[in-house]
N, C-alpha and C positions, 0 to 999 in steps of 0.2 A: 757064552755070556751075551746078554742083550744090552746094547748101548743106546743112550738117548742122544740122537744126532742133532735134534733141535727141539725146542719147546717154546710155547707162547701162551700167556694167560691174560684174562681181562676180568675185572670185577669192580666193586666199589672202591677198592684201593687204587685203581689206576687203569688206564686204557691199554697199557703195554707193560712189558717186563721192567723197563726203566722206571716207570711211574710206581709200579708195585714195589720194586726194591727200595725206592726212596721213601715210600709210605711205611715200609717195615722198619725204617730207621726212626720213625716218628709215630709210635703207637699210642702216644698220649692224645693225638688228634682224634676227633670223632668223625668217622667216615659214613655212618648210617644216617639216613634222613627220614624225618617224620612225614607220613602221607596218609590220607584218608581215601585214596583212589581205589583201593582193592577190597576193603572190608565192608560188609553190610552194616546197615543201621548207623552210618556216619561215624563208625569207630575208626580210630587211627592207630598206627603202630610205626615202628622204625624199620626201614628196608635198606638193603644194600643195592644201590642203583648204579648201573653202568652209565657213565657220563662220557660218551665217545660217539663220534660219527661212524656209523656202521656201514659196511659195504652195501651198495645198492644192487638188488638182485632182480630187477625188472625182467631181465632176459631169462630168468629161471622162474617163470610164473607159477609152476606147480610146487615150488619149494620156497616161496618168498615169505617166510615167517621170520620173526625177530630172532628165534633160536638159530636159524640157518644164517641169518645175517651176521650174528656173532661168530659162527663157525667160519664163514667166508672171510671175515676180517682177520681172524687168527690164521687161517690157511694162507693168506697172502704173505704173512710174515715168515712162514716156514717153507714157502714154495721153492725158493732157490735150492734148498737141500733136497726136497722131493724131486725136483728136476734132475739133479745129479744122480739120485738113486734110480730114477727111471732110465737114465742113460746107461747105468751100470747093469741093471737087472731086467729092464723091460717093464712096461706098465702093467702087464698081466701078473707080475710077481709082487705087486704092491697092494696090500689090503687096507681096508678101512673098518675100524671098530669104534663105534660111538656109544656113549651112555647118556640117557636123558630120562627124566620122569614126567615131563610135560610135552616135549616136542613143541608143536605149534598150537597147543590147546587154547591159549589166550585169544588167538585169532578166531577160533571157533566160538568162544564165549562172547566175543564182541559181535560176531555175526548173529548169534542167537538172541542177544539182547536187542539188537536192531529189529529182528523179525518179531519178537514178542511185543515190542513197543508199538510198531505200526504196520507190521506185515511186510516190511521192505526186505529185499534180499540184496546183499552186497555183491556187486558184479565182480569184484576182484577177489572174493573168497574162494578158496579151493579146499575141498575136503582133505586132500593129500597133506595139507599143512599139519594136521593133527596126528598123522600116522607116525608110529614110533620108528618105522624104517626110514622116514624122511631124512634125518640128519646124515646117515651113512650113505644113502642113495644119492643125496645131493652132493656130498663131498666127493664121491667117486666120479660123478659127472663133472663137477667143478674143476677137479684136479686131473681129470682124464687118466684115472687109474682103473684097472680092470680085474684086480685080484678079489678075493672074498670080501664081501661088504655086508655088514649087519649092525644092528643096534641092540644094546642090552638095556633093559629097564627093570632094575631091582631097587627102585626107590633111591635112597640116599647113598647106596654103594654102587650105583650104575657105572659111573665113569672109572671107578677103581677096578671094577670087574672088567671093564673094557681093556684096561692095561693087562690084566691077567690073560684075557682071551688073545690079545695081540702077541703077548709073550709066547703063548702056546702055539699060535699059528707059525711063528718064526722057528721055534724049536722043533716043531713037527715036520718042517720042511715045506709046508704049504705056501709060505710066503718068504721072501727075502727081506722085506721091510713092511711095516704096518704103521699107518697113521691112526693113533689112538687118542681118545679123550672124550669130550662131550660138552654139552651146554644145557643150561636151564635158565629161562628168563622169567620175570615176575608174572604170575598167573593167579587170577582170583580164585580159581577152583581149589588148589591145594592150600592157599592162604586161608580161605574160609573154612576149609576142612580142619586145619590145625587149630583154628580158633574154636571150632565146634568141639574139638577134643580137649579144650582148655589147656593147651600147651603153647599158645602164642603169647608172647609178652607184649604189652602195650608200651612198655618202656624199653630202653636199650638192654639187650641181653647181657647177663653177667655170669659166664660159665664158672662153676665151682665156687661161687660166692654163697654165703649162708642165706641170703635173701633172693636167690635166683628164682624165677617163676616162669621160665619159658624161653622160646626161641624168637629170633627175628629172621625173616626170610630175606634172602638176597638173590641176585642174579649174577651169573658168571659163566665162564667157560675156559677151556684149556685144550691144547693139542700137544702131543708128543710124537715125534718121528722116531721109530724104533727100528734097529737093524743090528746085524753082527759087525758092522763097520765100526772100528774103534773110535771112541770119543772120550771126553773127560768125565762124563757122567754115566753111571751104570744103573739100570733097573735090576737090582740084585734079587728081588723076590716079591711075589704077591701071595700072601696066605689068605685062604678063604675058608669059611665054615657056614653051615646053615643049621641053626639049632631049633628053629621053628617053635620057639617057646610060646609065642603069643603073636597075634596079627600085628600089633603095634607097640607093645611094651617089651623092653629088653629083659633077658633072663637075669634076675638080680644077682645070681651067683657069679656071673661073668664067664661061665664055662665056654660059651661059643666064642667070645672075644679072646679068651686065653688060647683057645685052639688055633684061631687065625694067626695070632702073634707067634705062637710056638712053631707053626708050620712055616711061617715066613722066615724065622730065624734059622730053622733047619735047612730050608732051601738055599738060603744065602750063605750057609756054613758059618754062621756067626753065633757068638754067645751074647747073653744079655749085657755083658760088660763092654761089648764092642759098639753099642748104640750110643750115639752122642746127643740125640734129641728125639722126643716123641711129640709129634703134632697130634693132639688128642681130638677125637670126634667132638667132644665138649659142646653139646648143644645148649646147655644151660637149663635143661629140664631136670627135675629132681631125680627121676629114675635113671636117665642115661648117665648123668655125671657120677652118681654114686656107684652104678655098675662098673663104669669104665675105670674109676679110681681104684675100686677093689681089684679088678682084673690086672691093671698095671702094677699095683703094689704087690700082688701075689707073685709076679714074675720078676720085677725090677727093684722092689723095696723103694728106698729113697735115693737110689744111685744114679738115675738118669733124669736130666731136666725135661720138664713137660710143660706144655701150654696148649690152649685152644685159640685159634685165630678167628673164630666165628663172631666174636664181638667186634671185629674189624670189618669183616666181609658180609656178615649175615650168613645164614645157612643156605647155601646155594643148591640144596637138594641133590639131584642126580649129578650135578657138576662138582660137588664138593670134593670128591675123591681126586679128580684130575687137578682141580684148582690147588688143593693143598699139597699134592705131589709137585706141582710147579713151584709152589712156595719153597718146598724143600730144595729143589734145584737151584733156586735163587740164593738160598742161604749158603749152599755149598759152593756154587759157582762164583759168587761175588764176595764170599767170606764175610757175610753179614752176621751181626750179633743175633742171638736168639730172641724171638718176640716174647715179651713178658706177659704173664697173666695179670689182668687188671684187678687188683684188690684195693684200689685207691679210694673208692667211695663206699664199698661194702666189704666186710671182713670175710676171710676164707671160711668155708664150711668146715668146722673142726670135726664134724662127724665123718668126713671123708677119710679114707685111708691115707697114711702119711707119705704120699708121693712127693717128689721134689719139684714143686712148681717154680718156673722162672719168674722171679719177682723183680729182679733188676736185670737189665739186658747185659749179656756177656757172650763172648764167642765160644762156640762149642769146642770141646777138646778132641772129639772124634768125628770123622766125616762119613759115618753111616747113620742115616736118619730114617725114622719110621713115621708113617701116617696111618691113623685108624679111621675107618668109615663103617658105621653100623646102620642097618636099615630095617624097615618093617619086615616082619616075618622071620627075624633072626638071621638076616643076611649080613655076615661079618667079613670085613676085608682088612688086611694089613699090608701096606706097601712099604718096601725098604729101598731107598735110593742112596747111592754112595759114590765117592770119588773113584776114578779108575787109577789104581796104584800100580798097574803093570807097566 
């Protein structure tokens, strides 16, 4: 069994676990902020912005991107647990697996804008900022661990798949502990890309609402320290599938999503009736929400409470898997009520399958929780986290 020995998250809801937990008790508040800093043609949208002082990484000049500053801030919070594991196992038995979809691409974009404007070159820019390997390489150096270290980039399922890889490393005996997670910070390239695809909302996103018309982008990150040392939280399973239905659109039948959820339940040795909550991918696009509602209903009918938290955090792209997994940890660890789906200003889409949305906050009856992350190219993941009842 793989245990979660420590976890930490950061996003628009708060700069640490305490702030995020408090925000989850007040989901009526609006946490996204309007900005015109990222879109072309002076257009504006709502974004999930991290409002926190991030770690200074001047001494790591090859890795001094905002993404890595987020990861360093998180790493400092779980470092005491990592140091104990290093003492138990040795630094060469501790791995790092990160997930990201942008790494330090925004620093590259800023440098390119400056060059195109007047031919100037930024002295502090390093090409290594944008390398996908940078988050994992940086954390290995920052935490002085020497086990396997690599980054996964499968768009919006990246950090959920990092959890799967970390679990596999431990179960295969290649590592005794793994630091898993990821980060994505606001970046003009994917933001304008989503806008070009006509799936970016210029208003606050409203998952599963009848008038939904797209996503809001957020930034965030999370880390989990995983090992076989017992703790109160268990990473029970990660199911994954790749249906390759379309480069950017989900399979409308939900077949790949169903397969990922089914595999996760099988690995965790759980039935659908054992799940107390599903944190939906719920991006607020027409296609994703209808596909996911259909997939969840085909397996769970209306028996399991569901909601998406992306209207609170924004869609944090490659970080969404780990961020929402950390939200599950907080719900279980701190006995929080489930976050409600917001239908206060727009009615629920009645064409969606009849799943059980959390409309009023209440405490879950079962402490096994599921989180879905679906990505471009049909990359589907389902994470199950639960209480340790042994």
